[in-house]
N, C-alpha and C positions, 0 to 999 in steps of 0.2 A: 504494500500500500504506500502510495506517495503521500506522506503526511502533509507536506506543504501545499500540494495540489488540493487536498481535502479542505485545508484551512482557507484557501483562496475561494473554493466553491461555496463554502459556508458564508464567507464574507460577502460574496456576490449575491447569494440568496437573501441575506439579511438586508442588503441595500435595496433589493427589489421590493421588499415588504414595506419600506418606508413610504410615507405619504404625508404631504403637507398641502394646505390649501386655505382658503378663506371660509368663513362661516357660510357664505353663499354656496361654495362648492360642497360643503358638508350637507347642506339641505338638499342639493341635487342628488347626492349619493343616497340620502335617506328616501328620496322619492322612488328610487329603483329598488331599495331594500331597507326596510325599517329595522332589521335585526340588530345593527350596531348600537341602537339606542336602548337595548334591553337592560334590565336591572342586573345588579350583581348576583342576586339569587337565581334569576333566569339563566345567567351565563354559566353558573355552576351546574345547574340541572341540565342545560343543553350540552355542556361538556361531557357529563357522565353518560348521557343517552347516546351521544354521537359515537361512542365506542361500541355500541351494540347492546341489545338486551335479548335474552332468551329465557324461556320458561321451562323449568324442570320440576315435576311433581307438584305443580301448583305454586311454585316459588319462583319469582323473577330473579335471574342472575345477571348482574351488570358486569360486562367484560372489562370495564374500566378498573375494577378491583381484582380481577381474577388471578393475576400473576403475583400479587403481594398479600392479599387477605384471603385466608382459607377458613372454611367452616362457619362463616358468619353470614350466610346467604339470607336467612330470615331477618337478622339484625339490619343488614344493608338494605334489604327491600323496604323495611319499615323506615329507615333513615331517608332513603331517596323519595319514597312515595309520600310519607306523612309530613316530611319537612321540606325537602328541596322542591318536589313537584308542587306542593301546595303553595310554597313561597313564590315559586315562579309564576303561579297564576294570580299573584298579588293578594292571596288570602292573608288573614291576619297573622299567621305563623311567621311571616317574614319580619314581623316586628318583635320577634323573640330571639333571645340568645340561644344558640344551640349548645347544650351542655352534654358532652359525652361522659357517662358515668360508668365505671366498671373497675375490676380488679387490676392490679399492676401487671404490666406486660401482656395486656389483653388485646392490644391493637388500636387503642384510642389515638395515640400519637401517630401511628402509621397511617390511619385514615386521614388525619389532618395534613400530614406531609404529602400524601398522594393528591389531595385536593389542591394544595399549593403548587406542587410540581405540574399537575394537570392544567391548572389555570395558566401557568407560564407558557406551556406548549400550545394551549388552545388559543391564546391571544396572538400566536404567530400563524394561525390558520385564517383562511378567508372568512369563514363564518364567525369565528371568534374574535375578529378585529375589534379593537377598542380605540375610540377617537377621543381626544381631549383638547381643551383650550391650551394653546402653546404657551409655555412658561408658567402655567398654573401650578402652584406648589402641591395642590391636591388633585392634579390631572382630572379636573371635573368634566362632567358631561356638557358639551357645547350648547345644548338646548337650554341650559340655564340662562343664556343670554336673552332669550325671548321674554319680553315683558308679560307680566301675569294677565293683563287685559287681552293680549293677543293669543294666549296659549290655547284656548278652545279651538280657534280657527286652525292653528298649526297642527294640533292633535288630530283634527278631522282630516286635514289635507294629507298628512304624512302617516296616518294610522299608527300613532305613537302616543305614549303618556309622558307628560313632562312634570317631573316632581323635583323640588329643591330650588334653592336660590344661589346666585353667584357668591363665591367666597369673597371676603373683604378685599383680598389682593386683586382679584380679577375685576371686581366692581370699581376699584380705584383706577386700574389700568384702562378700563373702558371709558371712564370719564376723562382721564388726563392724557392718555396716549392716542386714543382713537376718537375723542370728541363725541362719544356716544354712537359712533358709526358701527352698529352691530355687524353689518354685512362684511366689514373688512377685518374683523377680529380673526387672527390666524388660528387654524386648527391643525393638529398633527395626529398621526397614529402613534399610540404608545404600546409598549410591550410589558405586560405585567411581569414583575420580577421581584423576588424577595431580596436579592443581592443589591439591587438599585433602589429598593424601597418604593417600588411603583405598583400600587394596587395590592400589595401583599405585605402585611406587617405581623410582627410577633412581639407580644408583651409578656415579660416574665417578672413576677414579683420578687423583690429583694428585701433588704432590711427596711421596715416601715419608717425608721428614723431618718434614713438617707434618701429614700426614693421620693421623687417629686411628681406631682400631677402633670408636670410639663412633659413627662415621658409619654403621656397619652394625648395631650391636647396642644403641645407646642409651648413656646415661651417667648417672653420679651427679649429682644436683642438690645441690651443696655448700651452697647457701643454705638448704636445709631440714634439713641434718644436725643442727643444734642443736635444731631443733623435734622431730624424730622420733628422734634419738639413735642411729641405727644405719644403716650403709650397706646393710644387708640388708633394711631396711624399704622395701617397694614404693613408699611415698609419697615416699621420698627419691631415687627413680630416675626418669629420663625415658626412657620406652619410645618413643623417637622415631627410632631408627635405621632404615635402609632395609629391613632384614629384618623389623623390627616392623611398619612401616607397609604393607609389601607383602603382609602376611598376608591370605589369602582371594583373592589375585589373582596379580599378576605383578610380578617385579622384573627390570628390565633392567640387566645388568652390562656397562657400556660398556668396550671395550678391556680385557677381563678379564685377559688374559695379560700386560698391562703392569703389573699390580698387584703390590704387595709380597706375598711368600709368606705373611706372618702373616695377611693378609686372607683369602687363599684357604683357609687351614686351618680357618677358621670354617665353611666350607661343607661340610666332610667329614661332620659329624654331621647337618647339616640335610638333605643329600641322601639319606643312607642311613637315618636314623632319624626324620626329620621334626621335628628340634628343634635348638636351638643354645644356646650358653652365653652368658649376659650377666650382668655384675656378680656379686654374691654370692648368686645364686639357683640353684635347681635348673634343669635343662635346660628351656627354654621351647619349647613346641610351636608349629609354624608350618606352615600349609598354603599353599604358594605355588609358583609356577612360576618358575624362574630361567632367563632367556635371556641368553646372552652372545654377543658376536660379535668376530671377529678376522680377520686376514688370514693367508694361507698361510705366509709366512715366519716370523711370530711363533709360529704353531702348531708348526712344525717345530722351532724353538728350544726351545719348551716341552716337547715330548715327548722331546727329546734329553737333558733334565735328569732324571736318575734320581730326584731328590727329589720329582718331580711325579707319580710313578707312582700313588700312592694317589688323587690327585684326577683324574688322567687316566682311571682305571677308573670314575670316577663321572660321566663325561661321555658324552653322545650327540653325536657330531660330524656335523653336517649340511652337506655342501658346497653352497654357493650360487654357481654359476658365472654368467658373463655369458649373456644371451640369445643364441641362435644363429639366430633367425628374422628375416629382413629386414623383413617386414611388421610384426612386433611391435616391432622397433627403431624403425621410423618412428613408431609410437604413443608410444614413450617420448619421442622428441624433440618430437612434437606436444604432448604433455601438458606438458612442461617449458617450452616456448615459450609455450603458452597461459596459463601462470601469470605471465608477465612483462607489462611495459607496452609490448611491441613488437608487439602484435597488429594494429596499424594498418598495418604493413608487410606487403605481400602476399608470401607464399612460394609461388612457382610450383610446380605439380605436378611430382613426381619429384625436387625438390630435396632433400627429406629422404630419399627412397629412395636417391639417389646416395650420401649420407653413410652411410646404413645399410648399403649394399652394402660400402663401404670398411670399416666397423667389423666387420661379420661376417666378412669375409675375413681380417682380422687375428687373429680368435679361433679359426678352424677349423684343424684339423690335417690334413695330407695323408693320405688313405686309402690303404691297401695294395691296395684292390680294383682289379682291372684295368679300365682305361678310365675311371676316376673321377678328375676333377680338382676343384679347389676351387670353381670356378664351378658345376659340375654338382652338387656336394655342397651348396652354398649353396641351389641351387634345390630340391633334394630336401627339405632341411630346412624350406624355406618352403612345402612342400605342393604344389610344381609337379611335373608329370610329366616325367621325363627318359627318353628312349628307351633301352631296354636294361636299365632298372633298375626293380625292383618294391618293394613295401612291405617285403618281407623283407630286401632290401638296405639299406633305410633303417634298419630296426631293428638290423641287424648293424653298421652304421656308428655308430649312436648308442651302441652298447656297445663299440666298438672301443677307445676311449680313456677312462680314468677321469677324466682331468684336462682334457678338452676344454672350452674356455670359461673356464678359470681364468686365462687370460692374454690379452693383446691390448689394443686401444684401448678405454678406458672411455667410457661415455656422457657423463660430466662434461666430458672433453676436447672431445668433438664439440660439445656444447652451448656450451662456451666459444668455440669457433671460429665456430660459427653466430652467436653473439651478437656476435662481433667483426665478422662480415660485415654483420649487421643495423645495427649502429651506424655503420659506415663508409659504408654505402650511401647515395648521394645520391638514388638513384631511389626510386620508391614500391614497388619489388619487388626480390626477389633470386631467382635461379634456381640450377639445379644447378651451373652453371659457377662462380658466385660462391662457393658452399659448398665445392666441391672445391678451389678456389683458396685459400680460407681454411684448409682442412685441410692443404694442402700447405705453406703458409707457416708454419703452426704447428709442423710437425715439427722445424724448426730450433730452436724454443724449448722443445721437450718435454724436461724434465730427465732422464727415466729411460730413454730409448731409446738403444741403441747405434747405431754407424754402419751395421752390417749390417742391423739392424732398420729403420733409416731407409730404406735402399735397397729393402728388401722392401716397406715401406709405400708408398713412391713407386710401386712396381709395382702395388700394389692400387688406388691412386688412378687409375692409367691404366686398369685393368680397370673400375673404377666409371664412368669417363668413357665407355668403349666401350659399357657397358650402358646408360648414359643416352642415348648417340647412337642406339642401336637403338630405345629407347622414344620418343625425340623424333621420329625418322623415321616410326615406326609411327603416332604420334598425328596428325601432320600429314597423312600419307597417308590415314588413316582419316577425317579431317575433310574431305578433298577428295572422298571418295566420297559422291555424292548418294544419299540413302536407303540408307546402307550395309547396314543389316540386311536390307532387301528384296533388294538386289543379292546379298548373301551367301547368302540362302536360295534365291534362284533358281539360283545356281551350284551350291549344295549339292544341291538336288532333281535338277538335271540330272546331276550326278555319280552320285547314287544310282540313277537310272534306268539309267545306262550300266553301272554295276558289277553291278546285278542281272541285266541282260541278259547280261553277260559271264560271270558265274558259272553262270548257268542255260543257257548255250549258246542264247540266244534272240536274235531281232532286236529292234530298237527302232523305234518308229513316229515319223516326223517330225511334229511338232505342226502344221506349216503345210501340207505336201503330203499327209500321211497315208501316204506310202510307207514300206515296211519297209527298215531299214538295219542294217548291222553296228554294234555299240557303238563309240563315238567314242574310239578308243585314244589319239589325240593329246590330246584334252581330259583324259582320266583321268590320263595321264602328266604333263601340264603342272601338274596339281594335286599329284600324289604327289611329284614331284621337288622341290617346295617344302620338303618336310620330310625329304628324303634317302631316300625309298623307292626301292630299287634295282629294276632290271628283274627280278631273280630273286625279290625279296620282294614284288612287286606283287600276285600272286595270293593270298598269305597275308593281306596287309593288307586286300584287298577282301573276302575271306571272313570275316575278323574283324569287319568293319563289318556285314555281313549278319547274323552271329550276334548281334551286339549289338542290332541292330534287332529281331530275333526275340525276344530276351530281354525287351526293353522292351515289345514288343507283348503278350507273355504276362502281364506285370504291369499291363497297361492304361495304360502310360505312353507319352508321345509322344517320339519320337527326333528332335531337331532339330540344326541345325548346331553349336550351342554345347554339345551333350551330350558329344561326343567331343573331348577336348582337342586331340589331334594333328590330327584332321581339321579342326577349327575353325581351327587355326593355318595349315594348308595352304590353306584357302579364303581366309583373310585375305591371306596372302602372295601368292596368285595374283592377287587383285584389286589389291593394291598394285603388283605387278610390271607389270600392264597399265596402271596410272596413272602409273608412275614418270616417264616423259618429260613428261607434262603438269605434274606437281608441280615437276619440275626447272626447266622453262621459266618457270612462273608465279612461283615463289619467288625466282628469281635475276635476273629482269628489273628493271633499274634504273628504266626508264620504262615501266611496264606500259600496254598499250592499254586501251580501255574494257572489253572482255570480261575481260581478265586482272584488272583492278582490281575488277570486279564479283565475280569468283571469289574473289579475295583477301579481300574484305570478307565474303563468305559464310563462308569458312573461319574468319576471325577471330571472327565471330559464333558459329559452331558451337563453337570452342574456348572461348569465354567462357561460353556458355550450357550446354554439355554436359560440358566437361572442367575447369572451375574456374580458367581463366586470367583475367587482366585484359586489357584491350585492349593495354596497353603490353607486358605479358609475352608475349602471343600474337604481336604483331608481331616481338618479339625472337626468338621460337621459329621463326617463318617464315624470318627472315633466316639463322638458324643452320642450319636444315635445308637451306635452299637452298645454303649453302656446303658442307655435307656431300655433297649429291648431285652437286655439280659437281667434287668432288675426283677 
């Protein structure tokens, strides 16, 4: 790659995006397309939707978040639809502060960071273009130049809404530099940027004794007082507070509820009326989205204080819980590890899954639903089928607790422990046992868990170990099966032939001799028993399979062994059961003979090529599974 060529191309592309003109030119631009005059809330919503939206299982998934936020689809749908979409339609929620409330390391800051980075990129697109009065310290909307008496006509002509008034600085310039000639006032395209403090601001509370309200609203420039003679002269004031600079975009209010009360009072009129007080000026208009974040304990302390009722009523509180899906938790760990310099150390398959199982179990609450335990609930939440439970049960459990996911082990702790395992490991890989051992050792050092929680968490580590043991045995047994897919399909077709004959009271023809025989009850039961189908339930299960085949046939779809989750599991378990003795002998032999050695090498190659192991980690897996099978 030619680095300097790329730099030149980027510079040229940036130059093409620049635009300057007069207010008259801007009006002509709006006649063709009124979109640039949209509000800050509309811009954020438009940006999110522009990346694409798809619906899965009745929940909207926004592609804007998909590569960075995992397992929070329902939370993000609520955030986008209940706040951003409503605010974009100018409903009253746009006059509220958005407060993201949730446990530490739950994704609150990541959501805000994505919104800020997204706005920066969106303002460089054609649809996301932002235009402002040239030289305005608050890069305000040019339509503020239109006198209030003429605004209804402009709104009707341009199909826009005009809200807000000129800032003191631009009002003075209009009078002194342009003699009130609105048409000539220059307009330019601006690009939202946190680095240049254009349309994106960040406020973080510090020591109440030293922090000044000027950090939010700007301050008097005392060096110019003698020149301009008055503190109420806009030229003697620095409009450089975060509320000034975040105009037209977004301001992040970090740890808002830790802030001194006098800072929060400034937000009252901004949220309700869209303006704030600064210096010795009239109220200053601002069009911006304020996003704050806090944890649950601070929020409870805040609402307990009666002094905060006015501000509390001006907030939209959006709970952001931990992810509750094992597969998404794996993605979180994979993403964080991928950003480190430890990518050269191989992480064996299922190592991150074992950690994810432990984390999710600590976050789930025991359901009151009969026959439901935490492991079954975890599997249902992760999209797996669990016998005896349907989608309706899943939705019922998801709505059973309002605070599920608001406590438990956070991803940061798990990543810290995985990092510890990666650093300490002398080998070129780590596996699930290394990760679980690191998690267990870290519980003694965890500062905020009680003795009772520690005992409960140790139990969850044991559960995660059992889940990994099952995965490890299954993977090795699967690797031992030569042409596994072909063997599974052969057994599957044989089973279907038998249940079809059984349900239709027919004979089955022997493929070798051609003679008619009764359906092979022994074969059918040997498969069904693998997934706990009782003698009384076998007829219903077989009929359900035939109904499913018929439904697929009507839709022109092929029904194969992987189509029916429970039947696929039964077929696999049957094959594994038949091979168990061979696996046990081969993996546990200390001095394998020539045939056993050949089989071991074949299995290791299959684990490496098809399942993502290295030779070393595959060898370790075989030794471990051999010890499990011999217990």
